[in-house]
N, CA, C and O atoms as a MOPAC input file, in Angstrom:
PM7 MOZYME 1SCF
protein

 N     42.98000 1    74.55100 1    65.34600 1
 C     43.51600 1    75.11900 1    66.55700 1
 C     42.51500 1    76.11700 1    67.12300 1
 O     41.96300 1    76.93900 1    66.39100 1
 N     42.28700 1    76.04200 1    68.41800 1
 C     41.38600 1    76.98800 1    69.04900 1
 C     42.09300 1    78.32700 1    69.21400 1
 O     43.30800 1    78.42400 1    69.04200 1
 N     41.33800 1    79.33500 1    69.54300 1
 C     41.90900 1    80.66500 1    69.74300 1
 C     41.61600 1    81.10300 1    71.17300 1
 O     40.57600 1    81.71000 1    71.42900 1
 N     42.50900 1    80.80600 1    72.10100 1
 C     42.28900 1    81.20500 1    73.49600 1
 C     42.14500 1    82.71300 1    73.61300 1
 O     42.67400 1    83.47400 1    72.80300 1
 N     41.41600 1    83.12300 1    74.64200 1
 C     41.17800 1    84.55300 1    74.82600 1
 C     42.32700 1    85.24900 1    75.55600 1
 O     42.32700 1    86.47400 1    75.67200 1
 N     43.29900 1    84.49200 1    76.04700 1
 C     44.42500 1    85.08800 1    76.77800 1
 C     45.24100 1    85.96900 1    75.84200 1
 O     45.61500 1    85.54700 1    74.74800 1
 N     45.51500 1    87.19000 1    76.27800 1
 C     46.28600 1    88.13000 1    75.46400 1
 C     47.70800 1    88.31300 1    75.96200 1
 O     48.45100 1    89.14000 1    75.43300 1
 N     48.09800 1    87.53500 1    76.99100 1
 C     49.46200 1    87.61600 1    77.49200 1
 C     49.63700 1    88.73100 1    78.49400 1
 O     48.65400 1    89.23200 1    79.04100 1
 N     50.85900 1    89.12700 1    78.74400 1
 C     52.07400 1    88.76500 1    78.02100 1
 C     52.40200 1    87.28100 1    78.18600 1
 O     51.92100 1    86.62100 1    79.10700 1
 N     53.24000 1    86.76900 1    77.26400 1
 C     53.59900 1    85.35500 1    77.24900 1
 C     55.09200 1    85.17700 1    77.49800 1
 O     55.90500 1    86.05900 1    77.22200 1
 N     55.42200 1    83.98800 1    78.03700 1
 C     56.80000 1    83.68400 1    78.42700 1
 C     57.17400 1    82.27100 1    78.00700 1
 O     56.32300 1    81.38600 1    77.91500 1
 N     58.45300 1    82.08100 1    77.75800 1
 C     58.99600 1    80.75800 1    77.42400 1
 C     60.26200 1    80.55900 1    78.25200 1
 O     61.10800 1    81.45000 1    78.33200 1
 N     60.38500 1    79.37600 1    78.87100 1
 C     61.56400 1    79.05700 1    79.66600 1
 C     62.46600 1    78.08400 1    78.94800 1
 O     61.99300 1    77.11300 1    78.35700 1
 N     63.77700 1    78.33600 1    78.99200 1
 C     64.75400 1    77.51000 1    78.29100 1
 C     66.13200 1    77.71500 1    78.92200 1
 O     66.30200 1    78.56300 1    79.79900 1
 N     67.08900 1    76.94900 1    78.48000 1
 C     68.47600 1    77.18900 1    78.89100 1
 C     69.28700 1    77.80500 1    77.75400 1
 O     70.49500 1    77.99800 1    77.88400 1
 N     68.63200 1    78.10800 1    76.65600 1
 C     69.31200 1    78.73700 1    75.52300 1
 C     69.49400 1    80.22300 1    75.77900 1
 O     68.62600 1    80.86600 1    76.36800 1
 N     70.61300 1    80.76400 1    75.34200 1
 C     70.90900 1    82.19600 1    75.44200 1
 C     70.49900 1    82.82600 1    74.11200 1
 O     71.16200 1    82.62300 1    73.09500 1
 N     69.40300 1    83.59400 1    74.12000 1
 C     68.80700 1    84.08100 1    72.87600 1
 C     68.73200 1    85.60600 1    72.84500 1
 O     68.43600 1    86.22900 1    73.86400 1
 N     68.99400 1    86.20700 1    71.69500 1
 C     68.80400 1    87.65500 1    71.56600 1
 C     67.35800 1    87.97200 1    71.16700 1
 O     66.65200 1    87.12500 1    70.62000 1
 N     66.93800 1    89.19100 1    71.44700 1
 C     65.62900 1    89.65400 1    70.99400 1
 C     65.54900 1    89.50500 1    69.47400 1
 O     66.52000 1    89.75800 1    68.76000 1
 N     64.38700 1    89.09300 1    69.00000 1
 C     64.17500 1    88.90800 1    67.56600 1
 C     64.30500 1    87.46900 1    67.12000 1
 O     63.76800 1    87.10100 1    66.07500 1
 N     65.01400 1    86.63200 1    67.89400 1
 C     65.12800 1    85.21400 1    67.52600 1
 C     63.75800 1    84.55400 1    67.51600 1
 O     62.82800 1    84.99500 1    68.19100 1
 N     63.65700 1    83.48500 1    66.73300 1
 C     62.42900 1    82.70500 1    66.69400 1
 C     62.64700 1    81.37100 1    67.39000 1
 O     63.63600 1    80.68000 1    67.14300 1
 N     61.71300 1    81.01800 1    68.26300 1
 C     61.68400 1    79.69500 1    68.88900 1
 C     60.73000 1    78.85000 1    68.06200 1
 O     59.59000 1    79.25100 1    67.82900 1
 N     61.18100 1    77.68800 1    67.61900 1
 C     60.38500 1    76.87100 1    66.71300 1
 C     60.17700 1    75.47200 1    67.27000 1
 O     60.96000 1    75.01000 1    68.10000 1
 N     59.12500 1    74.79400 1    66.81600 1
 C     58.95900 1    73.38300 1    67.14900 1
 C     60.04400 1    72.56200 1    66.45600 1
 O     60.82400 1    73.08100 1    65.65700 1
 N     60.07400 1    71.27600 1    66.77900 1
 C     60.99300 1    70.37500 1    66.09100 1
 C     62.16000 1    69.92000 1    66.93500 1
 O     63.09000 1    69.29700 1    66.42400 1
 N     62.12400 1    70.22200 1    68.22500 1
 C     63.18800 1    69.79700 1    69.12700 1
 C     62.67900 1    68.71000 1    70.06000 1
 O     61.47100 1    68.52300 1    70.21000 1
 N     63.59900 1    68.00300 1    70.67900 1
 C     63.22900 1    66.93300 1    71.60600 1
 C     62.58600 1    67.51400 1    72.85800 1
 O     62.94600 1    68.59600 1    73.32200 1
 N     61.63100 1    66.77000 1    73.38900 1
 C     60.92700 1    67.15900 1    74.59600 1
 C     61.86700 1    67.14500 1    75.80200 1
 O     62.72700 1    66.27200 1    75.91800 1
 N     61.69600 1    68.11000 1    76.68800 1
 C     62.42600 1    68.10900 1    77.95600 1
 C     61.92300 1    67.00800 1    78.87400 1
 O     62.63100 1    66.58900 1    79.79000 1
 N     60.72000 1    66.54200 1    78.63900 1
 C     60.07400 1    65.59600 1    79.54400 1
 C     60.10200 1    64.16400 1    79.02800 1
 O     60.05900 1    63.21700 1    79.81400 1
 N     60.17300 1    64.00300 1    77.72200 1
 C     60.30200 1    62.69700 1    77.07500 1
 C     61.28300 1    62.87000 1    75.91300 1
 O     60.85900 1    63.14600 1    74.79100 1
 N     62.58800 1    62.71400 1    76.16400 1
 C     63.60600 1    63.00700 1    75.14700 1
 C     63.47200 1    62.19800 1    73.85800 1
 O     64.05600 1    62.57000 1    72.84000 1
 N     62.72100 1    61.10700 1    73.88100 1
 C     62.52600 1    60.31100 1    72.68000 1
 C     61.47100 1    60.92100 1    71.74500 1
 O     61.28100 1    60.43500 1    70.63000 1
 N     60.78700 1    61.97800 1    72.19300 1
 C     59.71900 1    62.60600 1    71.40800 1
 C     60.21200 1    63.93200 1    70.84200 1
 O     60.68400 1    64.79600 1    71.58100 1
 N     60.09800 1    64.08500 1    69.51500 1
 C     60.38200 1    65.37100 1    68.86400 1
 C     59.05800 1    66.14100 1    68.83500 1
 O     58.04500 1    65.64100 1    68.34500 1
 N     59.08600 1    67.33800 1    69.35700 1
 C     57.85300 1    68.10500 1    69.54700 1
 C     57.37700 1    68.78800 1    68.26500 1
 O     58.16300 1    69.37100 1    67.51800 1
 N     56.07200 1    68.69700 1    68.03600 1
 C     55.43300 1    69.34700 1    66.88900 1
 C     54.99800 1    70.77500 1    67.19900 1
 O     54.54300 1    71.49800 1    66.31300 1
 N     55.14000 1    71.17400 1    68.45700 1
 C     54.69100 1    72.49200 1    68.90400 1
 C     55.76600 1    73.13800 1    69.76600 1
 O     56.65700 1    72.46600 1    70.28700 1
 N     55.66600 1    74.44500 1    69.90400 1
 C     56.47600 1    75.19500 1    70.85400 1
 C     55.52400 1    75.63100 1    71.96800 1
 O     54.41200 1    76.08900 1    71.70600 1
 N     55.97300 1    75.48400 1    73.20300 1
 C     55.11000 1    75.70500 1    74.36000 1
 C     55.46200 1    77.01200 1    75.05600 1
 O     56.61800 1    77.43600 1    75.05500 1
 N     54.45800 1    77.64300 1    75.64800 1
 C     54.65200 1    78.89500 1    76.35600 1
 C     53.52100 1    79.08700 1    77.35500 1
 O     52.53600 1    78.34900 1    77.34400 1
 N     53.67100 1    80.07100 1    78.20900 1
 C     52.68900 1    80.32000 1    79.26100 1
 C     52.54400 1    81.81600 1    79.49400 1
 O     53.41700 1    82.60300 1    79.12700 1
 N     51.44200 1    82.19100 1    80.10100 1
 C     51.24700 1    83.57800 1    80.50500 1
 C     51.69500 1    83.79100 1    81.94800 1
 O     51.53300 1    84.88500 1    82.48900 1
 N     52.26000 1    82.74900 1    82.58100 1
 C     52.75300 1    82.84800 1    83.95500 1
 C     54.28200 1    82.85700 1    83.95100 1
 O     54.92100 1    81.86900 1    83.59000 1
 N     54.84100 1    83.96200 1    84.34900 1
 C     56.29800 1    84.14200 1    84.37000 1
 C     56.98900 1    83.01800 1    85.14500 1
 O     57.97000 1    82.44900 1    84.66700 1
 N     56.48000 1    82.69700 1    86.34300 1
 C     57.11400 1    81.65300 1    87.15000 1
 C     56.88600 1    80.26300 1    86.56100 1
 O     57.68700 1    79.36000 1    86.80100 1
 N     55.81500 1    80.07400 1    85.80000 1
 C     55.61700 1    78.80700 1    85.08900 1
 C     56.69500 1    78.61600 1    84.04100 1
 O     57.21200 1    77.51200 1    83.86900 1
 N     57.03500 1    79.68400 1    83.34400 1
 C     58.13500 1    79.62000 1    82.38100 1
 C     59.45500 1    79.39300 1    83.11100 1
 O     60.34600 1    78.71800 1    82.59500 1
 N     59.57900 1    79.95800 1    84.30800 1
 C     60.77600 1    79.73800 1    85.11200 1
 C     60.94300 1    78.27800 1    85.48500 1
 O     62.05200 1    77.74600 1    85.44200 1
 N     59.84500 1    77.62500 1    85.85300 1
 C     59.89600 1    76.19200 1    86.15500 1
 C     60.36000 1    75.41700 1    84.92600 1
 O     61.21300 1    74.53600 1    85.03100 1
 N     59.80200 1    75.74200 1    83.76200 1
 C     60.21700 1    75.07300 1    82.52500 1
 C     61.69700 1    75.30300 1    82.25100 1
 O     62.39700 1    74.39600 1    81.80100 1
 N     62.17300 1    76.51100 1    82.52000 1
 C     63.59000 1    76.82300 1    82.31100 1
 C     64.47100 1    75.99900 1    83.24300 1
 O     65.51500 1    75.49100 1    82.83300 1
 N     64.04900 1    75.87100 1    84.49000 1
 C     64.82000 1    75.10100 1    85.46800 1
 C     64.91500 1    73.63000 1    85.06200 1
 O     65.93300 1    72.97900 1    85.29800 1
 N     63.84200 1    73.11100 1    84.44600 1
 C     63.78400 1    71.68900 1    84.09300 1
 C     64.29400 1    71.40200 1    82.68000 1
 O     64.43700 1    70.24000 1    82.29900 1
 N     64.56500 1    72.43300 1    81.91600 1
 C     65.00700 1    72.25400 1    80.52500 1
 C     66.34000 1    71.50200 1    80.47600 1
 O     67.17000 1    71.61300 1    81.37800 1
 N     66.52000 1    70.74100 1    79.40600 1
 C     67.79100 1    70.04900 1    79.21500 1
 C     68.85100 1    71.05700 1    78.79000 1
 O     68.53800 1    72.13800 1    78.28900 1
 N     70.08900 1    70.69100 1    78.99600 1
 C     71.18700 1    71.55800 1    78.58700 1
 C     71.98900 1    72.03100 1    79.77900 1
 O     71.59400 1    71.86500 1    80.93400 1
 N     73.12700 1    72.62400 1    79.46600 1
 C     74.04300 1    73.06300 1    80.50500 1
 C     73.96800 1    74.55000 1    80.79200 1
 O     74.59900 1    75.02400 1    81.73700 1
 N     73.22200 1    75.28800 1    80.01000 1
 C     73.16200 1    76.73300 1    80.19200 1
 C     72.38500 1    77.12400 1    81.43900 1
 O     71.81300 1    76.28000 1    82.12800 1
 N     72.37900 1    78.40600 1    81.70700 1
 C     71.60000 1    78.93500 1    82.81600 1
 C     70.12400 1    78.93800 1    82.44700 1
 O     69.78100 1    79.17000 1    81.28700 1
 N     69.24400 1    78.68600 1    83.41200 1
 C     67.80700 1    78.79700 1    83.11600 1
 C     67.45400 1    80.24300 1    82.79800 1
 O     67.85200 1    81.16500 1    83.51000 1
 N     66.70400 1    80.42600 1    81.72500 1
 C     66.33200 1    81.77300 1    81.28300 1
 C     64.84400 1    81.81400 1    80.94200 1
 O     64.26700 1    80.83300 1    80.47200 1
 N     64.25300 1    82.95600 1    81.18700 1
 C     62.85200 1    83.18900 1    80.82600 1
 C     62.82600 1    84.34600 1    79.83800 1
 O     63.45400 1    85.38200 1    80.05300 1
 N     62.09200 1    84.14900 1    78.75900 1
 C     61.96600 1    85.17600 1    77.72200 1
 C     60.51000 1    85.59800 1    77.56500 1
 O     59.60500 1    84.76600 1    77.62400 1
 N     60.29600 1    86.87000 1    77.36900 1
 C     59.00700 1    87.36200 1    76.91500 1
 C     58.94000 1    87.02000 1    75.43000 1
 O     59.89000 1    87.25900 1    74.68500 1
 N     57.81700 1    86.46400 1    75.01200 1
 C     57.66300 1    86.02700 1    73.62400 1
 C     56.31100 1    86.47200 1    73.07900 1
 O     55.38700 1    86.79100 1    73.82800 1
 N     56.22700 1    86.48100 1    71.75700 1
 C     54.97800 1    86.78500 1    71.06400 1
 C     54.73400 1    85.65900 1    70.05500 1
 O     55.60400 1    85.36100 1    69.23700 1
 N     53.55900 1    85.03700 1    70.11000 1
 C     53.24600 1    84.02200 1    69.09500 1
 C     53.14800 1    84.67100 1    67.71500 1
 O     52.61600 1    85.77200 1    67.57800 1
 N     53.66500 1    83.98400 1    66.69400 1
 C     53.59000 1    84.51700 1    65.32800 1
 C     52.42700 1    83.91600 1    64.54900 1
 O     52.19300 1    84.27500 1    63.39500 1
 N     51.70200 1    83.00300 1    65.18200 1
 C     50.57100 1    82.35500 1    64.53200 1
 C     49.54600 1    81.93200 1    65.56700 1
 O     49.60200 1    82.32800 1    66.73100 1
 N     48.61300 1    81.11700 1    65.10900 1
 C     47.55300 1    80.62800 1    65.99500 1
 C     48.14500 1    79.77000 1    67.10700 1
 O     49.19100 1    79.14400 1    66.93600 1
 N     47.46000 1    79.75100 1    68.25100 1
 C     47.88200 1    78.90300 1    69.35700 1
 C     46.65700 1    78.36300 1    70.06500 1
 O     45.54400 1    78.85700 1    69.88500 1
 N     46.88200 1    77.33800 1    70.87400 1
 C     45.79000 1    76.67600 1    71.57800 1
 C     46.21900 1    76.36200 1    73.00900 1
 O     47.40500 1    76.39300 1    73.33900 1
 N     45.22600 1    76.05800 1    73.85600 1
 C     45.53300 1    75.58900 1    75.19800 1
 C     46.38800 1    74.33100 1    75.09100 1
 O     46.17600 1    73.51400 1    74.19600 1
 N     47.34000 1    74.17100 1    75.98600 1
 C     48.20000 1    72.98500 1    76.00300 1
 C     47.37800 1    71.78600 1    76.48500 1
 O     47.01600 1    71.72800 1    77.65900 1
 N     47.07800 1    70.82900 1    75.59900 1
 C     46.22900 1    69.70400 1    75.99200 1
 C     46.91100 1    68.75300 1    76.97500 1
 O     46.24800 1    67.89100 1    77.55100 1
 N     48.20100 1    68.89100 1    77.17400 1
 C     48.90800 1    68.03600 1    78.12500 1
 C     48.58700 1    68.40500 1    79.57000 1
 O     48.75800 1    67.58100 1    80.46900 1
 N     48.12900 1    69.61800 1    79.80100 1
 C     47.74400 1    70.02300 1    81.15400 1
 C     46.28900 1    70.47100 1    81.22300 1
 O     45.63600 1    70.24200 1    82.24200 1
 N     45.76300 1    71.09400 1    80.18800 1
 C     44.40500 1    71.61500 1    80.20600 1
 C     43.40100 1    70.47500 1    80.18400 1
 O     43.42700 1    69.63100 1    79.28800 1
 N     42.53400 1    70.45400 1    81.15400 1
 C     41.46900 1    69.47700 1    81.31300 1
 C     41.98900 1    68.05300 1    81.55600 1
 O     41.27500 1    67.23700 1    82.13900 1
 N     43.18200 1    67.74900 1    81.13400 1
 C     43.74200 1    66.43000 1    81.38100 1
 C     44.23700 1    66.33500 1    82.82600 1
 O     44.02700 1    65.32600 1    83.49900 1
 N     44.89200 1    67.39000 1    83.28900 1
 C     45.42100 1    67.41100 1    84.65100 1
 C     44.76900 1    68.48800 1    85.49200 1
 O     44.59300 1    68.31600 1    86.69800 1
 N     44.40900 1    69.59800 1    84.86700 1
 C     43.82500 1    70.72300 1    85.59100 1
 C     42.59800 1    71.20200 1    84.82200 1
 O     42.72500 1    71.59500 1    83.66200 1
 N     41.41500 1    71.18200 1    85.43400 1
 C     40.22000 1    71.66600 1    84.73600 1
 C     40.39700 1    73.12000 1    84.29000 1
 O     40.88500 1    73.96000 1    85.04600 1
 N     39.99700 1    73.39400 1    83.06400 1
 C     40.19500 1    74.73300 1    82.50900 1
 C     41.65300 1    74.89600 1    82.12100 1
 O     42.27500 1    73.95000 1    81.64000 1
 N     42.19700 1    76.07000 1    82.32200 1
 C     43.61000 1    76.30300 1    82.02700 1
 C     44.21500 1    77.22200 1    83.09500 1
 O     44.64700 1    78.33100 1    82.78100 1
 N     44.24800 1    76.76800 1    84.35700 1
 C     44.79600 1    77.62800 1    85.41100 1
 C     46.29100 1    77.88000 1    85.25100 1
 O     46.80600 1    78.86000 1    85.78900 1
 N     46.99700 1    77.01700 1    84.52500 1
 C     48.42400 1    77.22300 1    84.30800 1
 C     48.68300 1    78.20100 1    83.16600 1
 O     49.82200 1    78.59600 1    82.91900 1
 N     47.61500 1    78.58400 1    82.47500 1
 C     47.70100 1    79.50000 1    81.33700 1
 C     48.80400 1    79.04700 1    80.38200 1
 O     49.64100 1    79.83400 1    79.94000 1
 N     48.77400 1    77.74900 1    80.08300 1
 C     49.77500 1    77.10400 1    79.22600 1
 C     49.22400 1    76.91900 1    77.82600 1
 O     48.06900 1    76.53400 1    77.64200 1
 N     50.06700 1    77.20100 1    76.83900 1
 C     49.65000 1    77.17900 1    75.44200 1
 C     50.70700 1    76.51300 1    74.57200 1
 O     51.83800 1    76.28100 1    75.00100 1
 N     50.31100 1    76.21300 1    73.34500 1
 C     51.26400 1    75.69000 1    72.37500 1
 C     50.87800 1    76.18300 1    70.99100 1
 O     49.72900 1    76.54000 1    70.73000 1
 N     51.87800 1    76.19200 1    70.10600 1
 C     51.66500 1    76.63400 1    68.74000 1
 C     52.57800 1    75.85100 1    67.81600 1
 O     53.68300 1    75.46800 1    68.20000 1
 N     52.11900 1    75.61400 1    66.60500 1
 C     52.99400 1    75.02200 1    65.59800 1
 C     53.76200 1    76.12500 1    64.85400 1
 O     54.66900 1    75.83700 1    64.07300 1
 N     53.39300 1    77.38100 1    65.10400 1
 C     54.10300 1    78.53700 1    64.53000 1
 C     55.17000 1    78.99800 1    65.52500 1
 O     55.04300 1    78.75700 1    66.72600 1
 N     56.20500 1    79.64900 1    65.03900 1
 C     57.26700 1    80.11600 1    65.94200 1
 C     56.78300 1    81.16200 1    66.95100 1
 O     55.73700 1    81.78900 1    66.78400 1
 N     57.58800 1    81.32100 1    67.99900 1
 C     57.43800 1    82.40400 1    68.96200 1
 C     58.59300 1    83.36900 1    68.73300 1
 O     59.73700 1    82.94200 1    68.57400 1
 N     58.30400 1    84.65700 1    68.71600 1
 C     59.36000 1    85.65500 1    68.56900 1
 C     59.79300 1    86.10700 1    69.97100 1
 O     58.96500 1    86.47400 1    70.80400 1
 N     61.10600 1    86.07200 1    70.20800 1
 C     61.66800 1    86.51800 1    71.48000 1
 C     61.65600 1    88.04500 1    71.52300 1
 O     62.18500 1    88.70300 1    70.62700 1
 N     61.05200 1    88.59700 1    72.56500 1
 C     61.02100 1    90.04800 1    72.76500 1
 C     62.21300 1    90.47600 1    73.61900 1
 O     62.83800 1    91.50400 1    73.35700 1
 N     62.51300 1    89.69100 1    74.62400 1
 C     63.63900 1    90.00100 1    75.49100 1
 C     63.64500 1    89.09200 1    76.70500 1
 O     62.65700 1    88.41400 1    76.98700 1
 N     64.74900 1    89.07700 1    77.41500 1
 C     64.86800 1    88.24100 1    78.61100 1
 C     64.18300 1    88.91800 1    79.79200 1
 O     64.22500 1    90.13800 1    79.94700 1
 N     63.55000 1    88.08400 1    80.62300 1
 C     62.87600 1    88.53000 1    81.83400 1
 C     63.67300 1    87.97400 1    83.00700 1
 O     63.97600 1    86.78100 1    83.03700 1
 N     64.00900 1    88.81300 1    83.96100 1
 C     64.85800 1    88.35000 1    85.06600 1
 C     64.14800 1    88.31100 1    86.41500 1
 O     64.71700 1    87.81800 1    87.38900 1
 N     62.93400 1    88.81300 1    86.49400 1
 C     62.25100 1    88.86400 1    87.79200 1
 C     61.27200 1    87.70600 1    87.98800 1
 O     60.10000 1    87.90700 1    88.30400 1
 N     61.78000 1    86.49700 1    87.79200 1
 C     60.98300 1    85.30500 1    88.04900 1
 C     61.55900 1    84.59300 1    89.27000 1
 O     62.71600 1    84.79800 1    89.63700 1
 N     60.73300 1    83.75600 1    89.89100 1
 C     61.10300 1    83.10800 1    91.13900 1
 C     61.85500 1    81.81400 1    90.87800 1
 O     61.32200 1    80.88800 1    90.26600 1
 N     63.09200 1    81.75600 1    91.34500 1
 C     63.90100 1    80.53700 1    91.21300 1
 C     63.44000 1    79.50400 1    92.24100 1
 O     63.00600 1    79.85000 1    93.34000 1
 N     63.54400 1    78.23900 1    91.86300 1
 C     63.22400 1    77.15800 1    92.78700 1
 C     64.39100 1    76.91600 1    93.73400 1
 O     65.55000 1    77.12500 1    93.37500 1
 N     64.07400 1    76.47800 1    94.93800 1
 C     65.13300 1    76.04500 1    95.84300 1
 C     65.70200 1    74.74000 1    95.29800 1
 O     65.01700 1    74.05900 1    94.53500 1
 N     66.91000 1    74.37000 1    95.65600 1
 C     67.45500 1    73.08400 1    95.20500 1
 C     66.55500 1    71.90700 1    95.59500 1
 O     66.42900 1    70.93900 1    94.84500 1
 N     65.93500 1    71.99500 1    96.76500 1
 C     65.04800 1    70.90600 1    97.21300 1
 C     63.78800 1    70.82500 1    96.34300 1
 O     63.37500 1    69.73500 1    95.94600 1
 N     63.19000 1    71.96300 1    96.05300 1
 C     61.98800 1    71.97200 1    95.20700 1
 C     62.31700 1    71.50800 1    93.79200 1
 O     61.52300 1    70.80000 1    93.17200 1
 N     63.46200 1    71.89300 1    93.28600 1
 C     63.88600 1    71.45700 1    91.95400 1
 C     64.07700 1    69.94400 1    91.92700 1
 O     63.71400 1    69.29200 1    90.94800 1
 N     64.63700 1    69.39100 1    92.97700 1
 C     64.81800 1    67.93900 1    93.04100 1
 C     63.47600 1    67.21100 1    93.07900 1
 O     63.33300 1    66.15000 1    92.47100 1
 N     62.49400 1    67.76600 1    93.78200 1
 C     61.15300 1    67.16600 1    93.80600 1
 C     60.58900 1    67.10600 1    92.39200 1
 O     60.04000 1    66.08200 1    91.98700 1
 N     60.72200 1    68.20400 1    91.63100 1
 C     60.24100 1    68.22200 1    90.25100 1
 C     60.99600 1    67.22200 1    89.37700 1
 O     60.39100 1    66.53900 1    88.55100 1
 N     62.29500 1    67.13500 1    89.55300 1
 C     63.08200 1    66.17100 1    88.76400 1
 C     62.66800 1    64.74400 1    89.08700 1
 O     62.60100 1    63.90500 1    88.18900 1
 N     62.39200 1    64.45600 1    90.34600 1
 C     61.92700 1    63.12000 1    90.74300 1
 C     60.57300 1    62.81500 1    90.11000 1
 O     60.33700 1    61.69500 1    89.65700 1
 N     59.68500 1    63.80600 1    90.07700 1
 C     58.37400 1    63.62000 1    89.42700 1
 C     58.54100 1    63.30100 1    87.94900 1
 O     57.86200 1    62.42200 1    87.41800 1
 N     59.44800 1    64.01900 1    87.28400 1
 C     59.68300 1    63.77000 1    85.86000 1
 C     60.27100 1    62.38900 1    85.62400 1
 O     59.91800 1    61.72100 1    84.65100 1
 N     61.15100 1    61.96300 1    86.49200 1
 C     61.72600 1    60.61800 1    86.35800 1
 C     60.64200 1    59.56500 1    86.47600 1
 O     60.62500 1    58.59700 1    85.71600 1
 N     59.73600 1    59.75000 1    87.42600 1
 C     58.63200 1    58.80700 1    87.59400 1
 C     57.71100 1    58.84400 1    86.37800 1
 O     57.21700 1    57.80500 1    85.94100 1
 N     57.47900 1    60.03000 1    85.83500 1
 C     56.62900 1    60.17900 1    84.65800 1
 C     57.22600 1    59.45800 1    83.45100 1
 O     56.50800 1    58.80200 1    82.69800 1
 N     58.52400 1    59.58200 1    83.27300 1
 C     59.18500 1    58.92200 1    82.13900 1
 C     59.06100 1    57.41200 1    82.22800 1
 O     58.99500 1    56.73300 1    81.20400 1
 N     59.02700 1    56.87700 1    83.44900 1
 C     58.92800 1    55.43400 1    83.64300 1
 C     57.49600 1    54.93200 1    83.49200 1
 O     57.27600 1    53.72400 1    83.40000 1
 N     56.51800 1    55.83700 1    83.46400 1
 C     55.10800 1    55.46300 1    83.39100 1
 C     54.59000 1    55.74100 1    81.98500 1
 O     54.59200 1    56.88800 1    81.53900 1
 N     54.15100 1    54.70700 1    81.29100 1
 C     53.66400 1    54.88500 1    79.92000 1
 C     52.41900 1    55.75700 1    79.84600 1
 O     52.09400 1    56.27300 1    78.77600 1
 N     51.71500 1    55.93300 1    80.96700 1
 C     50.53600 1    56.80500 1    80.97700 1
 C     50.95200 1    58.27200 1    80.89500 1
 O     50.10600 1    59.14100 1    80.68600 1
 N     52.23500 1    58.55500 1    81.05600 1
 C     52.73600 1    59.92400 1    80.99700 1
 C     53.03300 1    60.36400 1    79.58200 1
 O     53.94300 1    61.16500 1    79.37000 1
 N     52.29100 1    59.86400 1    78.60600 1
 C     52.53800 1    60.23000 1    77.21800 1
 C     52.30600 1    61.71500 1    76.97800 1
 O     51.56100 1    62.35800 1    77.71600 1
 N     52.92800 1    62.24400 1    75.97200 1
 C     52.75400 1    63.63400 1    75.57000 1
 C     51.80300 1    63.66500 1    74.38100 1
 O     51.98900 1    62.94400 1    73.40000 1
 N     50.78300 1    64.51000 1    74.48400 1
 C     49.88400 1    64.73400 1    73.34500 1
 C     50.62900 1    65.66500 1    72.41600 1
 O     50.76700 1    66.85800 1    72.68800 1
 N     51.10800 1    65.11000 1    71.31700 1
 C     51.97200 1    65.86800 1    70.41400 1
 C     51.17000 1    66.29800 1    69.20200 1
 O     51.70700 1    66.95300 1    68.30800 1

């Protein structure tokens, strides 16, 4: 695993209601390909990027963004870094070690219903395209 120079702060988006101190771990189904169990937990240094992930997360809960701290080594997310965006402008990362929840963040930008639908349509198209594989 590489050691990115980004020092955060870091954020994770989900629909789970979590208290400070909880650990977010790998081993759950992907929000983008439900047939894939993820070997990593994903996070970003962009608050609104985590908000987008929260909006798109599976589940019935409210979208939530948490400030998190990696408990182990992490690397650039290969699903977006250099594959879709040269470098790491999304400041997206993943780790096989848990993330510790520091607390909920509420000052992130919510998507409009129209923008959220555009993202959902993109994900539907991605699921139908075998080239949309996840580097797990």
